[in-house]
Structures are given as C-alpha cells and as structure tokens.
Z-matrix of the N, CA and C atoms (Angstrom, degrees):
N
C 1 1.440
C 2 1.523 1 112.32
N 3 1.307 2 117.47 1 146.26
C 4 1.456 3 121.31 2 -179.36
C 5 1.620 4 109.13 3 -70.08
N 6 1.334 5 115.23 4 142.51
C 7 1.479 6 114.31 5 178.90
C 8 1.539 7 105.62 6 -87.23
N 9 1.303 8 108.22 7 161.33
C 10 1.609 9 117.86 8 -177.12
C 11 1.591 10 99.89 9 -75.12
N 12 1.426 11 105.33 10 129.31
C 13 1.515 12 111.43 11 176.50
C 14 1.620 13 101.87 12 -129.99
N 15 1.286 14 117.40 13 85.08
C 16 1.454 15 125.85 14 -174.84
C 17 1.472 16 106.72 15 -89.55
N 18 1.301 17 109.51 16 69.75
C 19 1.635 18 114.68 17 -173.40
C 20 1.545 19 110.55 18 -113.71
N 21 1.253 20 119.30 19 154.74
C 22 1.392 21 124.48 20 173.54
C 23 1.502 22 113.62 21 -120.19
N 24 1.330 23 119.61 22 151.84
C 25 1.366 24 118.12 23 177.46
C 26 1.530 25 105.87 24 -116.87
N 27 1.441 26 116.51 25 133.07
C 28 1.495 27 123.06 26 176.31
C 29 1.432 28 106.23 27 -116.10
N 30 1.237 29 113.07 28 133.87
C 31 1.547 30 121.88 29 -179.97
C 32 1.507 31 104.95 30 -117.73
N 33 1.313 32 114.39 31 127.91
C 34 1.541 33 121.40 32 178.58
C 35 1.554 34 106.56 33 -133.15
N 36 1.392 35 112.57 34 133.56
C 37 1.388 36 130.35 35 -5.59
C 38 1.573 37 107.03 36 -72.16
N 39 1.397 38 112.32 37 152.49
C 40 1.538 39 112.31 38 -178.78
C 41 1.514 40 113.01 39 -56.88
N 42 1.400 41 114.60 40 145.60
C 43 1.493 42 120.56 41 -177.66
C 44 1.411 43 119.81 42 -54.34
N 45 1.342 44 116.48 43 -29.13
C 46 1.533 45 122.86 44 -173.82
C 47 1.502 46 104.53 45 -82.32
N 48 1.411 47 119.54 46 -12.38
C 49 1.467 48 119.26 47 -179.88
C 50 1.615 49 110.45 48 -103.36
N 51 1.266 50 114.57 49 -4.40
C 52 1.435 51 117.33 50 175.70
C 53 1.536 52 114.68 51 -139.01
N 54 1.425 53 108.43 52 102.23
C 55 1.428 54 112.11 53 179.31
C 56 1.522 55 114.18 54 -59.24
N 57 1.360 56 110.74 55 147.49
C 58 1.483 57 118.11 56 -178.98
C 59 1.486 58 115.82 57 -43.82
N 60 1.297 59 117.16 58 -47.58
C 61 1.418 60 124.59 59 -172.62
C 62 1.548 61 114.40 60 -64.35
N 63 1.364 62 110.90 61 -34.36
C 64 1.529 63 118.59 62 -179.91
C 65 1.414 64 116.43 63 -92.09
N 66 1.386 65 125.61 64 2.09
C 67 1.322 66 124.91 65 -177.08
C 68 1.455 67 112.15 66 -81.18
N 69 1.474 68 109.61 67 129.76
C 70 1.504 69 115.73 68 173.54
C 71 1.563 70 112.98 69 -114.33
N 72 1.308 71 113.80 70 -6.85
C 73 1.488 72 120.86 71 -174.12
C 74 1.484 73 113.89 72 -161.94
N 75 1.287 74 118.01 73 133.58
C 76 1.391 75 122.58 74 173.29
C 77 1.545 76 111.50 75 -134.63
N 78 1.250 77 116.86 76 138.40
C 79 1.491 78 122.90 77 178.59
C 80 1.533 79 111.03 78 -111.12
N 81 1.381 80 119.08 79 119.13
C 82 1.375 81 123.39 80 178.08
C 83 1.519 82 111.92 81 -104.78
N 84 1.339 83 122.91 82 125.97
C 85 1.431 84 124.68 83 -178.37
C 86 1.533 85 105.66 84 -127.88
N 87 1.489 86 109.58 85 132.29
C 88 1.407 87 114.14 86 168.96
C 89 1.521 88 109.26 87 -115.50
N 90 1.307 89 116.88 88 135.48
C 91 1.454 90 122.76 89 174.01
C 92 1.653 91 108.45 90 -153.02
N 93 1.310 92 106.15 91 172.39
C 94 1.523 93 112.69 92 -178.75
C 95 1.512 94 113.16 93 -66.77
N 96 1.291 95 123.37 94 150.13
C 97 1.543 96 127.31 95 177.40
C 98 1.427 97 105.99 96 -68.87
N 99 1.358 98 119.34 97 -19.81
C 100 1.630 99 122.05 98 -172.33
C 101 1.558 100 102.08 99 -98.55
N 102 1.219 101 125.77 100 7.48
C 103 1.514 102 124.07 101 -174.73
C 104 1.445 103 113.83 102 -49.34
N 105 1.454 104 118.81 103 -36.64
C 106 1.443 105 119.53 104 -178.04
C 107 1.442 106 112.05 105 -63.76
N 108 1.303 107 122.27 106 -20.33
C 109 1.522 108 124.95 107 -175.91
C 110 1.557 109 106.56 108 -71.22
N 111 1.351 110 116.74 109 -39.64
C 112 1.450 111 119.12 110 175.74
C 113 1.606 112 114.40 111 -62.33
N 114 1.347 113 112.16 112 -38.04
C 115 1.447 114 118.31 113 178.94
C 116 1.547 115 116.14 114 -66.13
N 117 1.424 116 109.91 115 -35.35
C 118 1.468 117 122.03 116 174.33
C 119 1.533 118 107.58 117 -67.30
N 120 1.342 119 116.44 118 -49.63
C 121 1.424 120 117.40 119 -177.07
C 122 1.573 121 108.48 120 -67.37
N 123 1.325 122 123.04 121 -31.68
C 124 1.440 123 119.39 122 -178.33
C 125 1.496 124 104.76 123 -64.51
N 126 1.343 125 115.25 124 -62.48
C 127 1.502 126 122.49 125 -174.90
C 128 1.519 127 113.76 126 -51.94
N 129 1.334 128 113.12 127 -39.46
C 130 1.539 129 115.87 128 -174.74
C 131 1.584 130 106.21 129 -65.54
N 132 1.324 131 120.36 130 -50.43
C 133 1.488 132 123.29 131 -176.19
C 134 1.489 133 109.62 132 -73.64
N 135 1.339 134 118.49 133 -31.58
C 136 1.528 135 117.78 134 174.74
C 137 1.423 136 109.91 135 -61.21
N 138 1.371 137 115.09 136 -50.11
C 139 1.488 138 123.30 137 179.74
C 140 1.552 139 110.71 138 -53.73
N 141 1.366 140 111.66 139 -49.97
C 142 1.560 141 114.09 140 -177.14
C 143 1.460 142 112.30 141 -66.88
N 144 1.367 143 117.81 142 -39.13
C 145 1.561 144 116.01 143 -179.38
C 146 1.536 145 110.12 144 -70.28
N 147 1.302 146 117.29 145 -35.21
C 148 1.482 147 118.14 146 176.16
C 149 1.510 148 112.10 147 -65.05
N 150 1.216 149 116.30 148 -34.44
C 151 1.455 150 123.87 149 -179.08
C 152 1.608 151 112.54 150 -68.66
N 153 1.413 152 109.62 151 -43.62
C 154 1.351 153 115.79 152 175.65
C 155 1.567 154 112.27 153 -67.34
N 156 1.282 155 114.90 154 -39.40
C 157 1.574 156 120.15 155 173.00
C 158 1.506 157 111.43 156 -55.20
N 159 1.167 158 113.89 157 -57.72
C 160 1.602 159 120.00 158 -178.54
C 161 1.520 160 111.15 159 -59.00
N 162 1.397 161 117.71 160 -37.66
C 163 1.348 162 120.77 161 174.07
C 164 1.538 163 114.82 162 -66.34
N 165 1.180 164 115.77 163 -41.18
C 166 1.552 165 125.99 164 -177.48
C 167 1.649 166 105.44 165 -65.83
N 168 1.330 167 110.62 166 -50.54
C 169 1.449 168 113.50 167 -179.18
C 170 1.471 169 114.19 168 -60.57
N 171 1.401 170 114.71 169 -45.14
C 172 1.464 171 118.06 170 174.34
C 173 1.507 172 116.33 171 -54.56
N 174 1.410 173 110.68 172 -43.31
C 175 1.526 174 116.53 173 -174.89
C 176 1.604 175 105.43 174 -71.38
N 177 1.254 176 123.01 175 -26.90
C 178 1.432 177 121.20 176 -176.75
C 179 1.536 178 113.02 177 -111.53
N 180 1.355 179 115.06 178 18.61
C 181 1.363 180 121.62 179 -174.46
C 182 1.453 181 114.39 180 -56.67
N 183 1.379 182 118.99 181 -40.58
C 184 1.408 183 126.81 182 176.39
C 185 1.455 184 116.49 183 -58.70
N 186 1.338 185 113.64 184 -49.00
C 187 1.485 186 123.56 185 174.71
C 188 1.450 187 109.33 186 -60.17
N 189 1.262 188 122.04 187 -40.22
C 190 1.434 189 126.18 188 -175.25
C 191 1.555 190 106.87 189 -68.06
N 192 1.365 191 119.92 190 -45.24
C 193 1.415 192 121.61 191 -178.34
C 194 1.472 193 109.99 192 -68.90
N 195 1.262 194 126.16 193 -28.30
C 196 1.387 195 131.69 194 -177.59
C 197 1.466 196 108.56 195 -92.23
N 198 1.212 197 123.06 196 -12.26
C 199 1.530 198 125.46 197 -179.78
C 200 1.557 199 109.86 198 75.22
N 201 1.279 200 120.48 199 33.37
C 202 1.499 201 122.61 200 -178.57
C 203 1.420 202 115.78 201 -104.98
N 204 1.301 203 117.96 202 21.54
C 205 1.568 204 125.27 203 176.65
C 206 1.475 205 109.50 204 -69.03
N 207 1.339 206 116.29 205 135.25
C 208 1.514 207 118.36 206 173.21
C 209 1.597 208 108.07 207 -87.96
N 210 1.332 209 115.04 208 -174.81
C 211 1.461 210 117.88 209 -179.14
C 212 1.352 211 111.35 210 -69.35
N 213 1.333 212 124.71 211 -33.96
C 214 1.437 213 130.06 212 -173.05
C 215 1.583 214 107.25 213 -68.33
N 216 1.300 215 113.42 214 -40.66
C 217 1.570 216 120.58 215 -176.70
C 218 1.489 217 102.38 216 -73.37
N 219 1.324 218 124.09 217 -48.60
C 220 1.478 219 119.40 218 175.31
C 221 1.547 220 113.62 219 -54.99
N 222 1.267 221 116.33 220 -40.82
C 223 1.462 222 121.56 221 179.18
C 224 1.428 223 111.35 222 -68.03
N 225 1.280 224 120.11 223 -32.21
C 226 1.520 225 119.97 224 177.07
C 227 1.653 226 109.78 225 -70.54
N 228 1.328 227 118.45 226 -42.76
C 229 1.351 228 127.67 227 173.50
C 230 1.648 229 111.29 228 -53.80
N 231 1.186 230 111.27 229 -51.78
C 232 1.522 231 119.25 230 -177.90
C 233 1.583 232 107.93 231 -63.97
N 234 1.340 233 121.28 232 -45.04
C 235 1.359 234 124.78 233 175.17
C 236 1.495 235 115.75 234 -56.36
N 237 1.363 236 114.01 235 -47.99
C 238 1.451 237 120.04 236 175.61
C 239 1.541 238 116.55 237 -63.15
N 240 1.376 239 114.46 238 -39.47
C 241 1.517 240 116.52 239 171.16
C 242 1.472 241 108.05 240 -61.26
N 243 1.287 242 121.21 241 -49.02
C 244 1.532 243 122.62 242 -173.68
C 245 1.562 244 110.14 243 -57.68
N 246 1.420 245 111.14 244 -44.12
C 247 1.560 246 117.19 245 179.19
C 248 1.516 247 109.76 246 -62.68
N 249 1.366 248 120.04 247 -38.02
C 250 1.393 249 117.22 248 -179.25
C 251 1.487 250 113.71 249 -73.43
N 252 1.395 251 118.88 250 -31.39
C 253 1.398 252 121.82 251 169.89
C 254 1.452 253 117.01 252 -65.88
N 255 1.428 254 113.67 253 -36.94
C 256 1.441 255 124.31 254 177.02
C 257 1.621 256 113.17 255 -58.08
N 258 1.364 257 108.35 256 -54.29
C 259 1.446 258 114.86 257 -178.57
C 260 1.581 259 110.17 258 -64.72
N 261 1.294 260 118.24 259 -32.82
C 262 1.518 261 121.31 260 179.40
C 263 1.498 262 111.42 261 -62.54
N 264 1.319 263 117.37 262 -33.15
C 265 1.533 264 125.36 263 -175.51
C 266 1.600 265 105.06 264 -81.85
N 267 1.285 266 124.99 265 -10.20
C 268 1.478 267 120.24 266 171.81
C 269 1.494 268 111.62 267 -70.72
N 270 1.457 269 113.93 268 145.96
C 271 1.382 270 120.45 269 175.50
C 272 1.488 271 112.70 270 -155.99
N 273 1.306 272 117.77 271 162.19
C 274 1.469 273 122.15 272 -177.42
C 275 1.509 274 108.05 273 -71.22
N 276 1.361 275 123.40 274 120.46
C 277 1.541 276 123.25 275 177.85
C 278 1.571 277 104.81 276 -66.61
N 279 1.314 278 115.10 277 139.17
C 280 1.389 279 123.83 278 168.34
C 281 1.393 280 109.93 279 -167.38
N 282 1.343 281 117.97 280 158.47
C 283 1.504 282 131.66 281 178.85
C 284 1.459 283 107.16 282 -112.32
N 285 1.392 284 117.72 283 134.24
C 286 1.455 285 117.90 284 177.09
C 287 1.540 286 105.16 285 -136.85
N 288 1.261 287 107.59 286 151.57
C 289 1.579 288 112.86 287 169.23
C 290 1.569 289 102.77 288 -133.88
N 291 1.367 290 111.67 289 139.52
C 292 1.533 291 120.04 290 175.41
C 293 1.526 292 109.37 291 -112.38
N 294 1.306 293 117.85 292 113.74
C 295 1.389 294 123.21 293 -175.22
C 296 1.570 295 109.49 294 -96.47
N 297 1.263 296 117.58 295 118.86
C 298 1.339 297 118.64 296 -172.19
C 299 1.643 298 109.26 297 -117.39
N 300 1.277 299 113.11 298 121.19
C 301 1.505 300 114.57 299 -174.06
C 302 1.458 301 111.93 300 -62.29
N 303 1.340 302 116.40 301 129.45
C 304 1.453 303 125.01 302 177.77
C 305 1.355 304 116.65 303 67.42
N 306 1.463 305 120.82 304 11.90
C 307 1.426 306 124.74 305 -178.01
C 308 1.653 307 105.20 306 -125.81
N 309 1.274 308 121.00 307 -61.17
C 310 1.435 309 122.59 308 176.52
C 311 1.519 310 110.97 309 152.94
N 312 1.364 311 117.33 310 -156.23
C 313 1.405 312 123.28 311 -174.73
C 314 1.352 313 115.09 312 -122.92
N 315 1.358 314 119.55 313 124.77
C 316 1.520 315 124.25 314 171.85
C 317 1.491 316 110.77 315 -93.16
N 318 1.317 317 110.81 316 131.55
C 319 1.563 318 115.42 317 178.63
C 320 1.487 319 112.54 318 -112.77
N 321 1.334 320 116.25 319 126.92
C 322 1.456 321 120.56 320 -174.07
C 323 1.638 322 104.59 321 -125.22
N 324 1.389 323 115.29 322 131.07
C 325 1.419 324 116.81 323 174.92
C 326 1.583 325 109.96 324 -128.64
N 327 1.156 326 115.23 325 115.94
C 328 1.553 327 120.87 326 179.35
C 329 1.618 328 110.88 327 -105.76
N 330 1.287 329 103.55 328 114.86
C 331 1.616 330 110.14 329 178.96
C 332 1.479 331 109.71 330 -94.52
N 333 1.279 332 116.56 331 -177.27
C 334 1.447 333 122.11 332 -177.15
C 335 1.553 334 115.13 333 -54.31
N 336 1.381 335 112.01 334 -38.30
C 337 1.461 336 121.74 335 178.28
C 338 1.458 337 111.05 336 -107.58
N 339 1.326 338 116.40 337 136.45
C 340 1.454 339 124.09 338 -173.48
C 341 1.571 340 110.33 339 -59.00
N 342 1.302 341 119.54 340 -37.95
C 343 1.347 342 125.55 341 -179.24
C 344 1.514 343 117.52 342 -68.73
N 345 1.354 344 114.87 343 -9.96
C 346 1.414 345 122.74 344 177.84
C 347 1.521 346 117.00 345 -100.65
N 348 1.393 347 110.19 346 2.69
C 349 1.551 348 119.24 347 179.14
C 350 1.551 349 109.41 348 -76.93
N 351 1.308 350 104.04 349 156.80
C 352 1.555 351 111.15 350 -173.93
C 353 1.538 352 104.56 351 -149.67
N 354 1.437 353 110.77 352 154.68
C 355 1.534 354 115.74 353 173.65
C 356 1.476 355 102.93 354 -152.18
N 357 1.338 356 108.75 355 156.89
C 358 1.529 357 117.79 356 -179.19
C 359 1.506 358 109.88 357 -158.77
N 360 1.280 359 116.45 358 154.94
C 361 1.445 360 118.33 359 -176.13
C 362 1.667 361 111.02 360 -123.81
N 363 1.259 362 114.50 361 139.60
C 364 1.506 363 121.57 362 -179.82
C 365 1.498 364 103.72 363 -121.39
N 366 1.508 365 115.18 364 110.86
C 367 1.389 366 114.40 365 172.35
C 368 1.562 367 117.15 366 -67.80
N 369 1.294 368 114.50 367 158.46
C 370 1.428 369 114.46 368 -170.08
C 371 1.577 370 107.09 369 -71.37
N 372 1.317 371 118.17 370 -23.57
C 373 1.623 372 114.12 371 179.43
C 374 1.531 373 111.23 372 -71.94
N 375 1.288 374 117.94 373 -9.96
C 376 1.575 375 122.36 374 176.01
C 377 1.477 376 109.75 375 -95.96
N 378 1.422 377 120.38 376 -9.23
C 379 1.492 378 120.43 377 -172.43
C 380 1.552 379 107.22 378 -93.76
N 381 1.311 380 115.19 379 125.91
C 382 1.492 381 118.32 380 175.20
C 383 1.554 382 102.36 381 -89.58
N 384 1.320 383 123.56 382 -49.39
C 385 1.430 384 118.83 383 -173.43
C 386 1.559 385 107.46 384 -169.46
N 387 1.387 386 114.75 385 162.18
C 388 1.492 387 118.07 386 169.93
C 389 1.522 388 103.84 387 -107.35
N 390 1.310 389 118.44 388 136.88
C 391 1.482 390 131.32 389 -177.55
C 392 1.433 391 111.80 390 -137.13
N 393 1.375 392 112.49 391 150.51
C 394 1.469 393 122.11 392 168.98
C 395 1.497 394 109.13 393 -102.50
N 396 1.368 395 120.43 394 113.69
C 397 1.492 396 127.31 395 179.19
C 398 1.482 397 104.08 396 -94.14
N 399 1.444 398 113.11 397 154.53
C 400 1.359 399 120.51 398 166.72
C 401 1.632 400 106.22 399 -110.22
N 402 1.297 401 116.06 400 143.49
C 403 1.497 402 123.22 401 -175.07
C 404 1.410 403 109.13 402 -146.32
N 405 1.504 404 113.65 403 -179.16
C 406 1.416 405 118.49 404 166.42
C 407 1.448 406 114.69 405 -120.81
N 408 1.347 407 109.02 406 148.32
C 409 1.480 408 118.40 407 -170.86
C 410 1.542 409 111.40 408 -133.07
N 411 1.453 410 118.23 409 132.05
C 412 1.405 411 116.96 410 178.08
C 413 1.513 412 112.23 411 65.62
N 414 1.325 413 122.91 412 -126.55
C 415 1.394 414 124.47 413 -174.69
C 416 1.533 415 113.74 414 -99.92
N 417 1.400 416 111.99 415 69.10
C 418 1.486 417 117.45 416 -174.68
C 419 1.407 418 118.65 417 70.98
N 420 1.310 419 122.29 418 8.59
C 421 1.483 420 123.75 419 178.77
C 422 1.523 421 110.62 420 -69.22
N 423 1.343 422 112.50 421 124.63
C 424 1.630 423 116.70 422 179.45
C 425 1.589 424 105.29 423 -83.01
N 426 1.345 425 104.83 424 128.35
C 427 1.469 426 116.44 425 172.82
C 428 1.429 427 114.10 426 -128.67
N 429 1.356 428 115.95 427 159.28
C 430 1.469 429 122.27 428 175.09
C 431 1.434 430 106.09 429 -113.36
N 432 1.420 431 115.51 430 140.02
C 433 1.440 432 118.48 431 174.04
C 434 1.543 433 108.90 432 -141.00
N 435 1.295 434 114.53 433 146.86
C 436 1.494 435 125.64 434 -178.14
C 437 1.450 436 107.06 435 -94.83
N 438 1.339 437 113.99 436 133.78
C 439 1.460 438 121.02 437 -178.27
C 440 1.528 439 110.32 438 -145.56
N 441 1.358 440 111.11 439 158.52
C 442 1.458 441 122.47 440 176.03
C 443 1.514 442 112.91 441 -104.10
N 444 1.350 443 116.11 442 119.98
C 445 1.397 444 115.54 443 170.29
C 446 1.325 445 112.04 444 -86.19
N 447 1.435 446 116.40 445 130.74
C 448 1.472 447 123.26 446 178.81
C 449 1.507 448 110.97 447 -128.56
N 450 1.338 449 115.32 448 159.37
C 451 1.374 450 124.19 449 177.17
C 452 1.504 451 108.27 450 -61.09
N 453 1.327 452 123.47 451 132.84
C 454 1.425 453 122.69 452 -174.78
C 455 1.559 454 105.11 453 -86.16
N 456 1.412 455 113.40 454 134.07
C 457 1.400 456 124.07 455 177.88
C 458 1.537 457 106.42 456 -125.95
N 459 1.376 458 111.97 457 114.32
C 460 1.551 459 121.19 458 175.28
C 461 1.489 460 105.90 459 59.02
N 462 1.415 461 115.28 460 -121.73
C 463 1.403 462 121.06 461 -175.06
C 464 1.572 463 115.41 462 -95.71
N 465 1.379 464 115.16 463 7.67
C 466 1.346 465 119.64 464 -176.85
C 467 1.611 466 112.11 465 -72.28
N 468 1.305 467 114.06 466 154.05
C 469 1.608 468 116.15 467 -175.83
C 470 1.454 469 98.11 468 -84.32
N 471 1.437 470 110.48 469 142.86
C 472 1.418 471 119.19 470 177.04
C 473 1.529 472 114.39 471 -88.81
N 474 1.360 473 113.31 472 -8.12
C 475 1.562 474 122.63 473 174.59
C 476 1.448 475 110.73 474 -115.05
N 477 1.339 476 119.39 475 128.46
C 478 1.415 477 124.58 476 -176.79
C 479 1.536 478 105.14 477 -126.90
N 480 1.349 479 113.15 478 111.67
C 481 1.453 480 122.90 479 -176.14
C 482 1.517 481 112.36 480 -76.60
N 483 1.374 482 120.75 481 126.28
C 484 1.482 483 119.71 482 -178.02
C 485 1.488 484 109.20 483 -95.54
N 486 1.188 485 121.28 484 151.19
C 487 1.461 486 132.28 485 -172.67
C 488 1.607 487 105.86 486 52.14
N 489 1.215 488 126.87 487 51.91
C 490 1.432 489 132.92 488 -177.82
C 491 1.571 490 113.73 489 -57.30
N 492 1.366 491 116.81 490 -35.49
C 493 1.458 492 121.24 491 -179.57
C 494 1.551 493 113.96 492 -74.44
N 495 1.318 494 116.57 493 -21.53
C 496 1.508 495 122.83 494 -170.53
C 497 1.418 496 107.80 495 -111.80
N 498 1.344 497 120.24 496 -50.46
C 499 1.472 498 126.20 497 -169.18
C 500 1.569 499 107.87 498 49.79
N 501 1.317 500 113.75 499 64.94
C 502 1.473 501 119.96 500 -176.78
C 503 1.547 502 115.27 501 -63.51
N 504 1.327 503 121.75 502 171.70
C 505 1.345 504 128.30 503 -174.52
C 506 1.556 505 111.04 504 -68.06
N 507 1.348 506 113.64 505 167.56
C 508 1.418 507 120.00 506 -176.77
C 509 1.522 508 116.40 507 -60.21
N 510 1.374 509 112.96 508 -35.46
C 511 1.553 510 121.39 509 -174.54
C 512 1.626 511 102.87 510 -63.69
N 513 1.327 512 117.86 511 -45.83
C 514 1.422 513 114.84 512 -174.36
C 515 1.554 514 108.91 513 -72.32
N 516 1.432 515 120.89 514 -38.25
C 517 1.375 516 121.08 515 178.44
C 518 1.511 517 109.68 516 -63.91
N 519 1.290 518 123.75 517 -39.10
C 520 1.473 519 121.68 518 175.98
C 521 1.584 520 112.83 519 -58.27
N 522 1.315 521 113.74 520 -43.25
C 523 1.491 522 115.22 521 -178.72
C 524 1.554 523 108.79 522 -63.11
N 525 1.337 524 116.89 523 -46.26
C 526 1.476 525 116.05 524 -177.87
C 527 1.564 526 109.77 525 -71.05
N 528 1.279 527 115.07 526 -38.44
C 529 1.565 528 111.51 527 176.66
C 530 1.459 529 113.84 528 -63.69
N 531 1.319 530 121.42 529 -38.03
C 532 1.480 531 119.30 530 179.19
C 533 1.551 532 112.14 531 -68.76
N 534 1.332 533 120.42 532 -47.06
C 535 1.363 534 122.13 533 176.11
C 536 1.488 535 118.05 534 -57.83
N 537 1.334 536 108.83 535 -47.29
C 538 1.490 537 117.85 536 -172.93
C 539 1.584 538 110.01 537 -69.71
N 540 1.326 539 116.66 538 -38.19
C 541 1.406 540 123.28 539 -174.11
C 542 1.602 541 107.04 540 -70.49
N 543 1.315 542 114.25 541 -36.02
C 544 1.420 543 122.36 542 -174.87
C 545 1.581 544 107.85 543 -72.26
N 546 1.376 545 112.12 544 -38.17
C 547 1.545 546 116.09 545 179.06
C 548 1.439 547 113.11 546 -71.51
N 549 1.382 548 118.30 547 -38.29
C 550 1.411 549 122.15 548 -178.83
C 551 1.484 550 111.97 549 -77.56
N 552 1.309 551 119.74 550 -44.67
C 553 1.553 552 119.53 551 -171.27
C 554 1.487 553 110.31 552 -121.82
N 555 1.285 554 123.22 553 -2.87
C 556 1.450 555 118.55 554 -175.96
C 557 1.516 556 108.49 555 74.17
N 558 1.349 557 109.15 556 -151.60
C 559 1.578 558 117.24 557 -172.97
C 560 1.629 559 106.31 558 -93.94
N 561 1.322 560 122.49 559 4.77
C 562 1.329 561 121.46 560 -172.14
C 563 1.441 562 109.22 561 -76.65
N 564 1.428 563 123.70 562 149.83
C 565 1.270 564 130.37 563 165.18
C 566 1.505 565 116.20 564 -76.30
N 567 1.309 566 118.71 565 143.86
C 568 1.637 567 119.34 566 176.45
C 569 1.446 568 112.22 567 -119.27
N 570 1.431 569 109.62 568 118.18
C 571 1.457 570 111.30 569 173.43
C 572 1.524 571 106.69 570 -121.26
N 573 1.417 572 114.09 571 143.00
C 574 1.458 573 120.77 572 175.63
C 575 1.430 574 114.21 573 -129.18
N 576 1.347 575 113.45 574 151.17
C 577 1.537 576 116.86 575 170.90
C 578 1.537 577 107.31 576 -145.86
N 579 1.264 578 111.89 577 169.54
C 580 1.436 579 126.18 578 -177.86
C 581 1.492 580 106.20 579 -87.18
N 582 1.404 581 121.37 580 126.97
C 583 1.413 582 128.11 581 174.26
C 584 1.500 583 107.57 582 -109.24
N 585 1.310 584 119.03 583 118.19
C 586 1.475 585 120.57 584 174.90
C 587 1.540 586 113.39 585 -45.63
N 588 1.287 587 114.57 586 125.55
C 589 1.474 588 118.59 587 -177.19
C 590 1.517 589 124.84 588 73.47
N 591 1.451 590 109.15 589 -3.11
C 592 1.466 591 113.81 590 -177.05
C 593 1.544 592 103.38 591 -127.28
N 594 1.299 593 124.44 592 -6.47
C 595 1.538 594 123.74 593 176.22
C 596 1.538 595 110.53 594 78.85
N 597 1.251 596 118.85 595 -151.96
C 598 1.434 597 122.95 596 177.97
C 599 1.396 598 118.17 597 -74.27
N 600 1.424 599 122.61 598 122.25
C 601 1.262 600 123.29 599 178.99
C 602 1.589 601 119.80 600 -125.67
N 603 1.356 602 122.86 601 137.13
C 604 1.391 603 119.22 602 -175.05
C 605 1.650 604 109.38 603 -71.05
N 606 1.227 605 115.30 604 139.00
C 607 1.569 606 118.13 605 173.00
C 608 1.443 607 107.38 606 -100.79
N 609 1.310 608 117.27 607 126.50
C 610 1.421 609 122.92 608 -178.93
C 611 1.519 610 110.51 609 -87.60
C-alpha cells in the first residue's frame, strides 16, 4: 500500500508572476503540509524557555552578582541556556532546488536540525539531463524519483536524487521536471554517447 505523502510544492517566483519567456530562475520547495505546526511548537517552547530563564535570572540576580550561586542554581542556568540553544536550532524540514537558466542547479536540504542541513551546486556543463526514474522502496513499494544525470568525475556519483528526504509523488515530480528542463535546455532534445578517447559527448 502506498505511504502517506502529505507534501506540498512551492514555486518561487509564482508562475503567474513570471512569464515563461522572461524566466531566469525558479525555486522549487517540497515540505510537509503541516510544517507550520513545527514552527508554532518551536516559537512557543522557545518563548516559554526564555521567559523562565529571564524570571530565574531576575529572581537570583543578587546571588549572581555576589557570586553566591550553588551548584544546583548553576546547573539550572546551564540547562535553560542549553534548551534555548536547542530550540533555536529547530527548523522546518524541506528540500529545495534552485534552477538557474544557463548556470545550473543549486540543491538545498534542510533537516530537522540546522546543523544537519546541506547544499550543493551542479553547473550546467556537468548536467546531462533531468529524468524521472522508477524504483522500489521499503517492502516492494514502487516509487518515482527525480534525479539529475551528471558526467561522472572520479568517485563522484553520476546520479543525484532531488528532494531525497521526501521523495514526493509523481505529479509533483512532473511539474518540477517540465519547468526545470524547459528553463535549462529549452525545447531541445538531448542525446549523448561515449566517444573513445573523448568521454561523454552530446550528439546534436
């Protein structure tokens, strides 16, 4: 049975505000429909923790100034500071790709914690094509995923999966594939073959 994928696709700038002929850049972002709940949770607990911290510091201000805090009071302050830092590092998970006409594709992946986030750039000269592949996931579940085929360099992977944290449904992938491919390559078909001694070459 297909797993629940309650994701939404955001396109920036909105398509109705950017005519196809004048587009030089499009950003596609996939995230959960319920992503706002995490933001509410984050700011609610961050506000609560900061309020407790300020109240505790205010209550013990005289002891802090005179250096009369015991180990438990120091421990409480350290724990509150750690919680504030922890909640500050929370963010809404999302995967984004920025397609730049004539330049390439910027990949951005935001995970639950900011220090887990990553980004990379693939120049257009290294891109062979954008394709939608079919594969298997978990217990034989058939899924579709969008990927960029690139020219292999040394140990680098020649296939880069887009939206790897979400693997959205085919309707989202088709929208991203159609708009991205048109922005990068126009309406031209792309054919490649290996030439002995020259590597991968595009056939016009």
